C-alpha positions in Angstrom: -137.3 -31.3 9.7 -139.6 -28.4 10.6 -142.7 -29.9 8.9 -144.9 -28.8 6.0 -147.8 -26.4 5.5 -149.9 -25.1 2.7 -148.9 -21.5 3.1 -146.7 -19.1 5.1 -147.3 -15.3 5.2 -144.3 -13.4 6.7 -144.4 -9.6 7.4 -142.1 -7.4 9.3 -144.4 -8.0 12.4 -146.0 -11.4 12.0 -145.5 -14.8 10.6 -148.7 -16.8 9.9 -148.6 -20.4 9.0 -151.8 -21.7 7.2 -152.7 -25.3 6.8 -149.9 -27.0 8.9 -149.5 -30.7 8.4 -148.1 -31.4 12.0 -149.2 -34.0 14.2 -152.9 -33.7 15.2 -152.5 -35.6 18.5 -149.7 -33.3 19.6 -151.6 -30.2 18.5 -154.7 -31.4 20.6 -152.7 -32.1 23.7 -151.1 -28.5 23.5 -154.7 -27.0 23.0 -155.9 -28.9 26.1 -152.9 -27.7 28.1 -153.6 -24.0 27.0 -157.3 -24.2 27.9 -156.3 -25.6 31.3 -154.1 -22.5 31.8 -156.7 -20.2 30.8 -159.1 -21.6 33.5 -156.7 -21.3 36.3 -155.0 -17.9 35.5 -156.0 -14.9 37.5 -154.4 -12.4 35.3 -156.4 -10.6 32.5 -153.2 -10.0 30.5 -152.2 -13.8 30.7 -155.7 -14.8 29.8 -155.8 -12.6 26.8 -152.5 -13.9 25.5 -153.4 -17.5 26.2 -156.6 -17.1 24.2 -154.7 -15.6 21.3 -152.3 -18.4 21.3 -155.4 -20.9 21.4 -157.0 -19.1 18.6 -153.8 -19.5 16.4 -153.5 -23.2 17.2 -157.2 -23.9 16.5 -157.3 -21.9 13.4 -159.6 -19.3 14.9 -158.0 -16.2 13.5 -159.7 -13.4 11.4 -158.0 -10.5 9.9 -160.1 -7.3 9.1 -158.5 -4.8 6.6 -159.8 -1.4 7.3 -159.9 1.1 4.6 -161.4 4.5 3.8 -161.0 7.7 1.5 -159.2 9.6 4.2 -157.1 9.0 7.2 -159.7 10.3 9.5 -162.3 7.9 8.0 -159.8 5.0 8.5 -159.3 5.8 12.1 -163.0 6.2 12.8 -163.8 2.8 11.3 -160.8 1.1 13.1 -162.0 2.6 16.5 -165.6 1.1 15.7 -164.1 -2.4 14.9 -162.0 -2.2 18.1 -165.1 -1.4 20.2 -167.0 -4.3 18.5 -164.0 -6.7 19.3 -163.8 -5.6 22.9 -167.7 -6.1 23.2 -167.5 -9.6 21.6 -164.7 -10.5 24.1 -166.8 -9.3 27.1 -169.7 -11.2 25.8 -167.7 -14.4 25.5 -166.7 -14.0 29.1 -170.1 -13.4 30.8 -172.7 -13.6 28.3 -175.2 -11.0 26.8 -178.3 -9.1 27.8 -181.0 -7.5 25.8 -179.7 -4.1 24.5 -181.2 -0.7 24.3 -181.3 -0.2 28.1 -183.8 -2.9 28.4 -181.7 -5.0 30.9 -181.3 -2.1 33.2 -185.1 -1.3 32.9 -186.0 -4.9 33.9 -183.4 -4.9 36.7 -185.4 -2.4 38.5 -187.9 -5.2 39.6 -185.5 -6.5 42.2 -185.3 -3.2 43.9 -188.8 -3.8 45.4 -187.6 -6.7 47.4 -184.8 -4.7 48.9 -186.9 -2.0 50.6 -186.8 -1.6 54.4 -189.7 -0.3 56.4 -187.6 1.4 58.9 -185.0 3.2 56.9 -186.1 6.3 55.1 -182.7 7.1 53.8 -182.1 3.7 52.4 -185.4 3.5 50.6 -184.7 7.0 49.2 -181.5 5.5 47.7 -183.4 2.8 46.1 -185.9 5.3 44.7 -183.0 7.3 43.1 -181.4 4.1 41.6 -184.9 3.0 40.3 -185.3 6.3 38.3 -181.7 6.1 37.1 -182.1 2.7 35.6 -184.7 3.9 33.2 -182.7 6.8 31.9 -180.4 4.8 29.2 -183.5 3.4 27.7 -185.2 6.8 27.7 -182.2 8.6 26.3 -181.8 6.2 23.5 -185.4 6.6 22.4 -185.2 10.5 22.8 -182.0 10.7 20.8 -183.8 8.9 18.0 -186.6 11.5 18.0 -189.2 9.4 20.2 -190.9 10.1 23.5 -188.8 8.4 26.0 -191.7 8.0 28.7 -194.1 6.5 26.1 -191.4 4.0 25.0 -190.7 2.8 28.6 -194.4 2.5 29.4 -195.0 0.4 26.3 -191.9 -1.8 27.1 -193.1 -2.5 30.6 -196.5 -3.5 29.5 -194.8 -6.5 27.8 -194.2 -9.6 30.0 -191.1 -10.8 28.0 -187.9 -9.7 29.6 -186.2 -9.3 26.2 -189.0 -7.2 24.7 -187.7 -3.7 23.9 -187.5 -0.8 21.3 -185.5 -0.8 18.2 -184.7 3.0 18.1 -183.2 2.8 14.6 -186.2 1.3 12.9 -188.8 2.8 15.4 -190.4 -0.6 16.3 -190.9 -2.8 19.3 -189.3 -6.2 19.0 -187.6 -9.1 20.7 -184.1 -7.5 21.3 -182.3 -10.9 21.3 -183.8 -12.0 18.0 -183.2 -8.6 16.5 -179.5 -8.8 17.5 -179.6 -5.8 19.8 -177.6 -6.9 22.6 -175.0 -5.7 25.2 -172.4 -7.7 26.9 -173.4 -8.5 30.5 -169.9 -7.5 31.6 -170.1 -4.2 30.1 -173.6 -3.3 31.6 -172.6 -4.5 35.1 -169.3 -2.6 35.1 -171.1 0.5 34.0 -173.7 0.1 36.7 -171.2 -0.5 39.4 -169.1 2.5 38.3 -172.0 4.9 38.1 -173.1 3.8 41.7 -169.5 4.2 42.9 -169.2 7.8 41.6 -172.8 8.7 43.0 -171.8 7.3 46.4 -168.6 9.4 46.3 -170.4 12.6 45.4 -172.8 12.1 48.3 -170.1 12.2 50.8 -168.4 15.3 49.3 -169.0 18.7 50.8 -167.7 20.6 47.7 -166.7 20.1 44.2 -164.1 21.9 42.1 -165.2 22.4 38.4 -163.8 24.4 35.5 -165.8 27.4 34.8 -167.0 27.6 31.3 -166.0 30.8 29.5 -168.8 32.6 27.8 -167.8 33.1 24.1 -168.3 36.7 22.9 -170.3 37.0 19.8 -168.2 38.1 16.7 -168.3 41.7 15.9 -170.5 42.8 13.0 -168.5 43.5 9.8 -168.9 46.8 7.8 -172.2 47.4 6.0 -172.8 46.0 2.6 -174.1 49.3 1.0 -172.6 50.7 -2.2 -170.0 53.4 -2.2 -171.7 56.8 -2.9 -169.5 57.7 -5.8 -168.7 54.3 -7.2 -171.7 52.1 -7.8 -170.3 48.6 -7.0 -168.6 49.2 -3.5 -165.3 48.1 -5.2 -161.8 49.7 -4.9 -160.4 51.0 -8.2 
């Protein structure tokens, strides 16, 4: 006897069992065992697969059907949903931060405590990082048609760390309450990677880049004047 359930959906790739009537005690024990494996595993791949198995056993599965008028539209929507999924997973792992570049902007405050009175080069590096951390917030505002510097000054006048600028609506608000957030893991990784690349460039004597070819302007077509003998400029 394999047991009973309310519904089974079988496709060429997946089998989904809905409303299983198995032993709840056995299920809870298995769920606890999987959670224990998730805590001790060091492999991202294994953790992802264990989380998928846990979601299936606890009923935490959602299916999103993506549609559109054209194949291009479907692919674009699918990519957006996948980005949202990855961001959600990252948020579950390490939490969230105020979005819109606000977290990086506020993080600059800690740089003041790292300055060294006897190291000019070190302090110069801090100044560069201080300036770079405001660029995401500034660019988001400018891309939405606002003055980035004005937006930054307005944000910094507020004492609340989560206060920021909703570029879509053009209003200042509490970013967390407005749902404008970034996964902490993504923000941290982006900053670490940017610093790593910048540090590599500082130790590089020369860079090899691809030279952009200047596109020649298309040649002008024949004049649009009428034929001297035939008034319409048409061939007969």
